[in-house]
N, C-alpha and C positions, 0 to 999 in steps of 0.2 A: 429203351434209351440207354446209351452207353454212359460210363461214369463221367466223362468230360462234359457231355450235354447235361447230365443231371446236376453236376456242380455249377455249371453256368446258369441253369434255371434257378437253382437255390440262391446263387449269388445275386441274380437280378431281383428275385423276390425280396431278399434281405435289404438291398439298397432301396427298393420301392417302399418297403415298410418303414425303414429308418427315416426316409425323406418325408413320408406322410405325417410324421410326428413333429417335424420342424415347423415352428410358428413363423419364424423370420430370422434374418441375419442383418447385422448393421455394422458399419465402421464408426468407431468413436475415436475422435482425435481431440483429446482434452487440452493439449498445449501444442499449437501449430508447429513450433520449432523443436519439439522433443519427441521424435518418432519412437523412442524406446517405451513410451507409455501409451502409444496408440493401441487400440484393441479391437479385435473382431469379436462381436457379441452374437451368440447363436442361442435363440430361445427354443426350447422343446417342451411339448406337452407331455406330462407324466400320467395324466389321468385326472378326471374331476377338476378341481380347481388348483391342482399342483403343477408347477412348471419348474424347469431348470434353466438358468441363464449361464451358458459357458462363455468365459472370457479368455481369449488368447492375446497376450501382449506382444508388443514389438520386440522385446528382448528374449522371446521364446518361452517365458513363464506363462502360467495360466491358473485359472481357478473356476470353480462352479458355485453358483448361488442358487439356493432353493427359493422359489417365489410362490406366493399364493395369490390367485386372482380374486379380486373383490370388485364387482361392477366392471369398470373399464381400467382399473389399476392392477398392476402386478406388484405386490408388496414384498419387499425384501425382508421385513421383520427384524431389521437391525436397529441399533440405538440412535441412528441418524434419521430414521423415518424415511429411508430411501424407497422410492417406488418408480415404476415405469408405466408409460402410456403409449400405446401404438396409435399414432395419429391416422387420420383418414388417408393421408398421402403415403402412408407406410413408414414414415420416420418414427424413431423411438425417442420419445421425450423422457428426460431423466429429471427427477425431482427428489427433494428431501423435505424434511419438516419445515425448513425455511422457505421453500418454494422451488421455482424452476431453476435448473442448473444448466442444461445444454441439450442439444438434439444430436442423436447419432443418425447418420444417413443410411438409407437402404443399401444393402450390399448383396443382393440376391445371387450374384454370380462369383463373388469373392470367396476364395477358399483358404487364403492365408493373409495374415495381418499386413504383410509387406505390400499387398496390392491395394491397400486402403487409400494411399496417397495418389 
């Protein structure tokens, strides 16, 4: 196998491995008229009950949150008691200690936050 074919095979394997760890992706639009705080949420399994939720915002910034799965909840472990539940229809329900906040819609083919609207 030549170097180009070997690199292509390795690249294809890396992409397949990375996508196998993705649990889901969602578009979250907290304020309909304010696209700068829209966000693309991508949850990835890290192993065991540990997960990472990557958030990319409409203004180009981003952050990652560590989550711990407990039953059907993905717990953020913050002072607000924030947690997430993946509903049977694939939507991501967002909660805190006070209760339900909103739902982020499934975005399986979305790769950038600008495509959420």
